[in-house]
C-alpha positions as CSV (number, residue, x, y, z in Angstrom):
1,F,147.8,24.9,173.5
2,I,147.5,22.7,176.5
3,D,150.0,20.1,175.3
4,P,152.2,21.4,172.5
5,L,154.9,18.8,173.1
6,G,152.7,15.7,172.5
7,P,151.7,16.7,168.9
8,M,155.0,18.3,168.1
9,L,156.8,15.0,168.9
10,D,154.5,12.9,166.7
11,P,155.5,13.3,163.0
12,A,152.5,11.3,161.9
13,L,150.1,14.1,162.8
14,P,149.1,16.2,159.7
15,L,150.4,19.6,160.9
16,T,153.5,18.6,162.9
17,V,156.0,19.1,160.1
18,H,154.5,22.5,159.2
19,E,154.4,23.6,162.8
20,R,158.0,22.8,163.3
21,D,158.9,25.6,160.9
22,E,157.1,28.0,163.3
23,W,157.7,26.5,166.7
24,G,160.9,24.6,166.2
25,D,161.6,20.9,166.5
26,P,161.7,19.7,170.1
27,A,162.6,16.1,168.9
28,A,165.8,17.4,167.3
29,D,166.8,20.4,169.4
30,P,167.0,20.2,173.3
31,H,166.8,24.0,173.5
32,E,163.5,24.1,171.6
33,D,162.2,21.2,173.8
34,E,163.1,23.1,176.9
35,Y,161.5,26.3,175.6
36,L,158.2,24.5,174.8
37,R,158.2,22.8,178.2
38,S,158.7,26.2,179.9
39,W,155.2,27.5,178.9
40,A,153.3,24.3,178.1
41,P,150.3,24.2,180.6
42,L,150.2,20.4,180.9
43,V,153.8,19.9,181.9
44,N,154.4,23.3,183.6
45,M,151.4,23.2,186.0
46,P,151.9,24.9,189.4
47,A,152.1,22.4,192.2
48,Q,149.3,24.1,194.2
49,I,146.8,23.6,191.3
50,G,145.4,20.5,193.0
51,Q,144.4,22.6,196.0
52,C,141.9,24.7,194.1
53,P,138.4,24.1,195.6
54,H,136.5,23.8,192.3
55,I,137.3,24.0,188.6
56,F,134.7,24.0,185.8
57,L,136.3,23.2,182.5
58,T,134.5,23.2,179.2
59,A,135.6,21.5,176.0
60,R,134.1,21.5,172.5
61,L,134.1,18.6,170.1
62,G,134.7,20.8,167.1
63,D,137.5,22.9,168.7
64,E,140.5,22.7,166.5
65,R,142.6,24.9,168.8
66,V,142.1,23.0,172.1
67,P,140.9,19.4,171.3
68,P,138.7,17.8,174.0
69,L,141.3,15.2,174.8
70,D,143.8,17.9,175.7
71,A,141.3,19.5,178.1
72,I,140.6,16.1,179.6
73,A,144.3,15.4,180.0
74,W,144.7,18.8,181.8
75,A,141.7,17.9,184.1
76,R,143.2,14.5,184.8
77,E,146.6,16.1,185.8
78,V,144.9,18.6,188.1
79,R,143.0,15.7,189.8
80,R,146.2,13.7,190.1
81,R,147.9,16.6,191.9
82,G,145.4,17.0,194.7
83,E,141.9,17.2,196.0
84,A,140.4,19.7,193.5
85,T,136.9,19.1,192.2
86,V,137.1,19.2,188.5
87,L,133.9,19.1,186.4
88,V,134.5,18.7,182.7
89,Q,131.7,19.6,180.2
90,V,132.2,18.3,176.7
91,E,129.7,19.3,174.1
92,G,129.5,20.2,170.4
93,G,130.5,23.5,169.0
94,G,133.9,25.0,168.2
95,H,136.5,27.2,170.0
96,F,134.2,30.2,170.3
97,D,130.7,28.7,170.4
98,S,128.6,26.4,172.5
99,E,125.5,24.3,171.8
100,L,123.9,26.1,174.8
101,G,124.6,29.6,173.4
102,Y,125.9,32.4,175.5
103,I,122.9,32.7,177.8
104,G,122.6,28.9,178.3
105,Q,126.3,28.7,179.1
106,A,126.1,31.6,181.5
107,A,123.0,29.9,183.2
108,L,124.9,26.6,183.6
109,E,127.9,28.4,185.1
110,L,125.7,30.4,187.5
111,A,123.9,27.2,188.5
112,L,127.2,25.5,189.2
113,L,128.5,28.5,191.1
114,T,125.4,28.7,193.3
115,E,125.7,25.0,194.1
116,M,129.4,25.1,194.8
117,L,129.0,28.2,197.1
118,D,125.9,26.7,198.7
119,I,123.8,29.7,197.7
120,E,120.0,29.0,197.9
121,W,117.6,30.4,195.3
122,R,114.4,31.8,196.8
123,A,111.7,31.4,194.3
124,N,109.2,33.7,196.0
125,D,111.1,37.0,195.4
126,G,113.8,35.8,192.9
127,A,116.7,36.8,195.3
128,L,119.8,34.9,196.1
129,A,120.2,34.0,199.8
130,P,123.4,32.8,201.4
């Protein structure tokens, strides 16, 4: 969960009442609110996170565990805290799958990594050159 407090404080959401049985009710109990805040990534983000050089964040439209809007909210908070370059990729799929497949996702990550580290691909022998 990136933002457990937002949904837990909104009784109109379909699973909120059910989840309060498991996680507690932060709206009614300040101790439970404090506990959820202690580990919630969106509100408990280290101050130096904005100093990271590059962050590649993926989100899936069909992800029921981490909705894309939560991932985007996290990226927005990182950007607000500093100069970090945050690239957000939103595509179809669910929590454990990607439209690109494992090889396509790995290829995208490798391409971004080589670009961010300014590594040049030499086509003549297939080697990476700094």
